[in-house]
C-alpha positions as CSV (number, residue, x, y, z in Angstrom):
1,M,125.9,115.1,66.6
2,D,122.4,114.7,66.5
3,W,121.1,115.4,70.1
4,D,118.7,112.2,70.2
5,Y,121.8,110.5,70.5
6,L,122.8,112.0,74.1
7,R,118.9,111.0,75.3
8,Y,119.3,107.7,74.4
9,I,123.4,107.2,75.7
10,R,121.4,108.6,79.0
11,A,119.0,106.0,79.2
12,L,121.5,103.1,78.4
13,A,123.9,104.4,80.8
14,I,121.4,104.9,84.1
15,G,119.5,101.7,82.7
16,G,122.1,99.5,82.6
17,T,120.5,97.6,79.6
18,L,118.7,97.4,76.9
19,A,114.9,96.6,78.5
20,K,115.3,99.3,81.2
21,A,117.0,102.1,78.7
22,G,113.6,101.3,76.4
23,E,111.2,101.6,79.6
24,L,113.1,105.0,80.4
25,L,112.5,105.7,76.8
26,G,109.4,104.8,76.0
27,V,110.5,102.1,73.0
28,H,110.7,98.6,72.5
29,Q,114.5,97.3,73.1
30,T,115.1,96.4,69.6
31,T,115.0,100.2,68.9
32,V,117.3,101.0,71.5
33,L,120.0,98.4,70.4
34,R,119.2,99.8,67.0
35,R,119.7,102.6,67.6
36,L,122.9,102.6,69.7
37,D,124.6,100.8,66.8
38,Q,123.1,103.6,64.6
39,M,125.1,105.9,66.5
40,E,128.2,104.6,67.3
41,E,128.5,103.4,63.6
42,S,127.7,106.9,62.2
43,L,130.2,108.2,64.9
44,G,133.3,105.8,64.3
45,V,133.3,105.5,68.4
46,Q,132.3,103.0,71.0
47,F,130.0,104.0,73.7
48,F,129.2,100.4,75.6
49,E,130.9,97.2,76.7
50,R,128.4,94.5,76.0
51,N,128.3,91.8,78.0
52,R,125.7,88.8,79.4
53,D,125.5,91.7,82.6
54,G,124.3,94.5,80.3
55,L,126.1,97.4,79.5
56,Q,129.5,99.0,80.4
57,L,130.5,102.6,80.2
58,T,133.3,102.8,78.0
59,P,135.6,106.3,78.7
60,V,134.0,107.5,76.1
61,G,130.9,107.1,76.8
62,E,131.4,108.1,80.1
63,M,132.2,111.3,78.3
64,V,129.4,111.9,76.9
65,F,127.1,111.0,79.6
66,R,127.9,113.3,82.2
67,E,127.7,116.4,79.0
68,A,123.7,114.4,78.6
69,Q,123.3,114.9,82.5
70,K,124.4,118.5,82.1
71,L,122.2,119.2,79.6
72,A,119.3,117.6,81.0
73,I,119.4,119.4,83.6
74,D,120.2,122.7,81.7
75,V,116.7,121.9,80.0
76,E,115.1,121.3,83.4
77,N,116.2,124.4,84.9
78,L,115.7,126.6,82.2
79,E,111.7,124.7,81.9
80,R,111.3,126.0,85.3
81,K,112.3,129.8,84.6
82,L,110.1,129.9,81.9
83,V,107.5,129.0,83.8
84,G,108.0,130.9,86.5
85,D,109.9,129.7,89.9
86,D,107.4,129.2,92.3
87,A,106.1,125.9,89.5
88,A,105.3,122.7,91.4
89,P,108.2,120.1,90.5
90,V,108.1,117.8,87.7
91,G,109.3,114.4,86.4
92,K,111.1,111.3,88.1
93,V,113.0,111.2,90.9
94,R,114.5,108.1,92.4
95,V,114.9,107.0,95.4
96,A,116.6,104.0,97.4
97,A,117.0,102.0,100.5
98,E,116.9,98.7,102.2
99,D,113.3,97.2,102.4
100,A,113.4,96.9,106.3
101,M,114.2,101.1,105.9
102,M,111.8,101.6,103.8
103,N,108.7,100.3,105.0
104,E,109.5,101.4,108.2
105,L,110.7,105.4,107.9
106,L,110.2,106.3,104.2
107,S,106.8,105.0,103.5
108,P,104.8,107.4,105.2
109,I,107.1,110.1,104.1
110,L,107.2,109.5,100.2
111,A,103.2,109.3,100.9
112,E,103.3,112.7,102.3
113,L,105.6,113.8,99.1
114,V,103.7,112.3,96.4
115,H,100.3,114.3,98.1
116,E,102.3,117.6,98.4
117,Y,103.9,117.8,94.9
118,P,101.6,115.4,92.4
119,D,103.9,115.9,89.7
120,I,107.0,114.3,91.0
121,E,106.7,110.8,89.2
122,L,108.5,108.4,92.4
123,E,110.5,105.5,91.6
124,V,111.0,103.1,94.5
125,L,114.5,100.8,94.3
126,T,115.0,98.2,97.4
127,D,117.5,96.3,98.2
128,N,119.0,94.3,100.8
129,D,122.1,95.4,100.8
130,V,122.0,99.0,99.1
131,A,125.3,98.6,97.5
132,N,124.6,96.6,95.4
133,L,122.7,99.5,93.5
134,S,124.5,101.5,90.8
135,H,125.4,105.4,91.7
136,R,123.8,105.9,88.2
137,E,120.3,104.0,89.3
138,A,119.1,106.6,92.0
139,D,119.0,110.0,92.6
140,L,118.8,109.5,96.5
141,T,120.2,106.8,98.6
142,L,118.8,106.3,102.4
143,R,121.7,104.3,103.5
144,P,123.7,102.8,106.8
145,E,127.4,104.0,107.0
146,N,129.7,105.1,109.2
147,K,132.2,105.9,106.9
148,P,130.7,107.3,103.9
149,Q,133.4,107.4,100.6
150,A,135.0,110.9,100.2
151,T,133.6,111.1,96.9
152,L,129.8,110.4,98.1
153,E,127.5,113.8,98.9
154,G,124.6,113.7,101.2
155,E,123.3,114.4,104.6
156,R,124.0,112.4,108.0
157,I,120.2,112.3,109.4
158,A,120.9,109.9,112.5
159,A,122.9,107.1,114.1
160,V,121.1,104.2,113.5
161,E,120.9,102.8,117.2
162,S,120.8,98.0,117.4
163,A,119.1,95.9,120.6
164,V,118.3,92.9,121.4
165,Y,114.2,91.8,121.1
166,G,112.2,89.1,121.7
167,A,108.3,88.1,120.8
168,G,106.7,88.0,124.8
169,R,106.0,84.0,124.3
170,Y,109.2,83.2,123.5
171,C,110.0,85.0,126.4
172,R,106.9,83.2,128.2
173,R,108.7,79.9,127.1
174,N,112.0,80.5,128.1
175,R,111.9,82.4,131.5
176,S,115.4,81.2,133.0
177,M,117.2,83.0,130.0
178,D,120.3,85.3,130.5
179,I,121.2,87.2,127.7
180,E,123.9,88.9,129.0
181,N,125.7,85.5,131.1
182,R,124.6,83.3,129.1
183,P,123.4,84.2,125.3
184,E,124.5,80.3,123.7
185,E,121.4,78.7,125.3
186,C,118.8,80.9,122.9
187,T,117.8,80.6,119.8
188,W,118.7,83.5,117.3
189,I,117.9,84.9,114.6
190,V,120.9,86.5,112.5
191,P,121.6,87.9,109.4
192,D,123.9,86.0,106.8
193,E,127.0,87.1,105.1
194,S,125.1,89.5,102.4
195,F,124.4,92.1,105.9
196,S,128.2,92.3,106.1
197,H,128.0,95.8,106.3
198,L,125.9,95.7,109.8
199,A,128.1,97.6,112.5
200,T,126.1,94.4,114.7
201,G,128.7,91.9,113.2
202,R,131.1,92.7,115.8
203,W,128.6,92.0,118.5
204,Y,127.3,88.9,117.1
205,R,130.6,87.5,116.2
206,K,131.7,88.1,120.0
207,Q,128.6,87.1,121.8
208,L,127.2,84.1,119.7
209,K,130.6,82.5,119.1
210,N,129.2,78.9,121.0
211,A,125.5,79.7,120.4
212,T,124.5,76.0,118.2
213,S,120.9,77.0,117.1
214,V,120.8,79.6,115.1
215,I,118.6,80.6,112.1
216,R,120.1,82.6,109.6
217,C,118.1,85.0,107.3
218,N,119.3,87.7,104.2
219,S,116.7,90.2,105.0
220,L,115.9,92.4,108.2
221,Q,112.5,92.3,107.5
222,S,112.6,87.9,107.6
223,M,114.9,88.7,111.1
224,A,111.6,91.0,112.2
225,A,109.3,88.5,111.2
226,L,110.5,85.4,112.8
227,A,111.3,87.5,116.1
228,K,107.6,88.6,116.2
229,S,106.7,84.9,115.6
230,G,108.5,83.6,118.6
231,A,111.1,81.6,116.7
232,G,114.0,83.4,118.8
233,L,116.3,86.2,119.6
234,A,116.7,89.1,117.4
235,V,119.4,92.2,117.2
236,L,117.1,94.6,115.2
237,P,117.6,98.1,114.7
238,C,115.6,100.1,117.3
239,Y,113.2,101.5,114.5
240,L,112.3,98.2,113.7
241,G,112.2,96.9,116.5
242,E,110.3,99.3,118.2
243,A,107.7,99.7,115.8
244,A,106.8,96.2,116.1
245,K,103.7,95.6,118.9
246,E,104.8,91.7,119.1
247,L,108.1,92.9,120.4
248,R,110.0,93.3,123.6
249,R,113.3,95.4,123.8
250,L,115.6,93.1,125.7
251,S,118.5,95.1,126.7
252,D,120.0,98.8,125.6
253,P,121.1,100.1,123.0
254,L,124.2,98.4,121.7
255,E,127.1,100.0,122.9
256,G,129.6,100.9,120.1
257,E,127.3,99.2,117.7
258,S,125.5,102.4,116.1
259,V,125.6,103.2,112.7
260,D,125.0,106.6,111.0
261,L,122.4,106.6,108.4
262,W,123.0,109.1,105.2
263,L,120.8,110.5,103.0
264,H,123.8,110.0,99.6
265,V,122.2,112.2,96.8
266,N,123.7,111.0,93.2
267,Q,126.3,113.8,91.8
268,D,125.0,113.7,88.6
269,T,121.6,114.7,89.5
270,Q,122.2,116.6,92.5
271,Q,121.5,120.1,90.6
272,M,117.8,118.8,89.1
273,A,115.9,121.2,90.9
274,R,113.0,118.1,91.2
275,V,116.0,116.2,92.5
276,R,117.1,118.8,95.1
277,I,113.6,119.7,96.8
278,V,112.7,116.2,97.1
279,M,116.1,115.4,99.0
280,E,115.2,119.1,101.0
281,F,111.5,117.3,101.9
282,L,113.0,113.6,103.2
283,V,115.7,115.0,104.5
284,E,113.7,117.0,106.9
285,R,111.0,114.4,107.9
286,L,113.9,112.0,108.5
287,K,115.6,114.0,111.0
288,S,112.2,114.7,112.9
289,L,112.4,110.7,113.3
290,E,115.8,111.2,115.0
291,P,113.9,109.8,118.3
292,T,112.7,107.0,117.1
293,I,115.9,105.8,114.9
294,E,119.2,107.2,118.2
295,I,116.7,104.9,121.6
296,S,118.8,106.1,124.3
297,S,116.7,105.4,126.9
298,P,117.9,102.5,128.9
299,L,115.7,99.5,130.0
């Protein structure tokens, strides 16, 4: 088997499409397609199922991909031994997070990371729901969840608390509002169905079932922006609400509505030196933000 086949199979599995694989390999997607056809024809096996959404590994392809990942790790570790264990990490590391967490928590940490490790090629992936990201797309994923899958490996960072926030201008226009006893009389900015993973969904269903004035969003960033503009009240993660000078916290952290924050590592790449180093860096910096994430002070 041509060793170059493994490089193409790995890129196709990680990218999921011919175009993305071409970007990873530095070649045009037509070259990737031609190479894939050549591989499957010469070996008489099918590595990928092809459909409108992209490529899906077959059982044989999955096995070959695992071996390609092991080989990539072995090659990287060999290179580090040849140049010395104290050599700075080199290569691409893909980090994924929801847009709000990337903007408020990770961005300054990643800026520090690339300054300290200039040879790390950082690739940042954002999605309102990181569960949508393929497990192969990211090496490290910052994700809020209380019950991570047993097959996922990673580090728990902190418990994300949430509270009710509103802009000063909204509060001045609605001085008689009572969010504890008459929340349905306020205008609320709420997440749509795409945010079903948020723990605060229980609070919305219980407290706002009779609310008639509602603005729905598919992004925490949009919810925060509308709340800062005075459009209504919003339940926001405290790390997001406390950072906005336009917003006031109008409640204690909502009891029973916290969600654990995890930094998960891709099992296929976790043994790569550069991934381990970046994970250790992020865990240390993120845990230092625990007081910001776990707001416990009452009003």
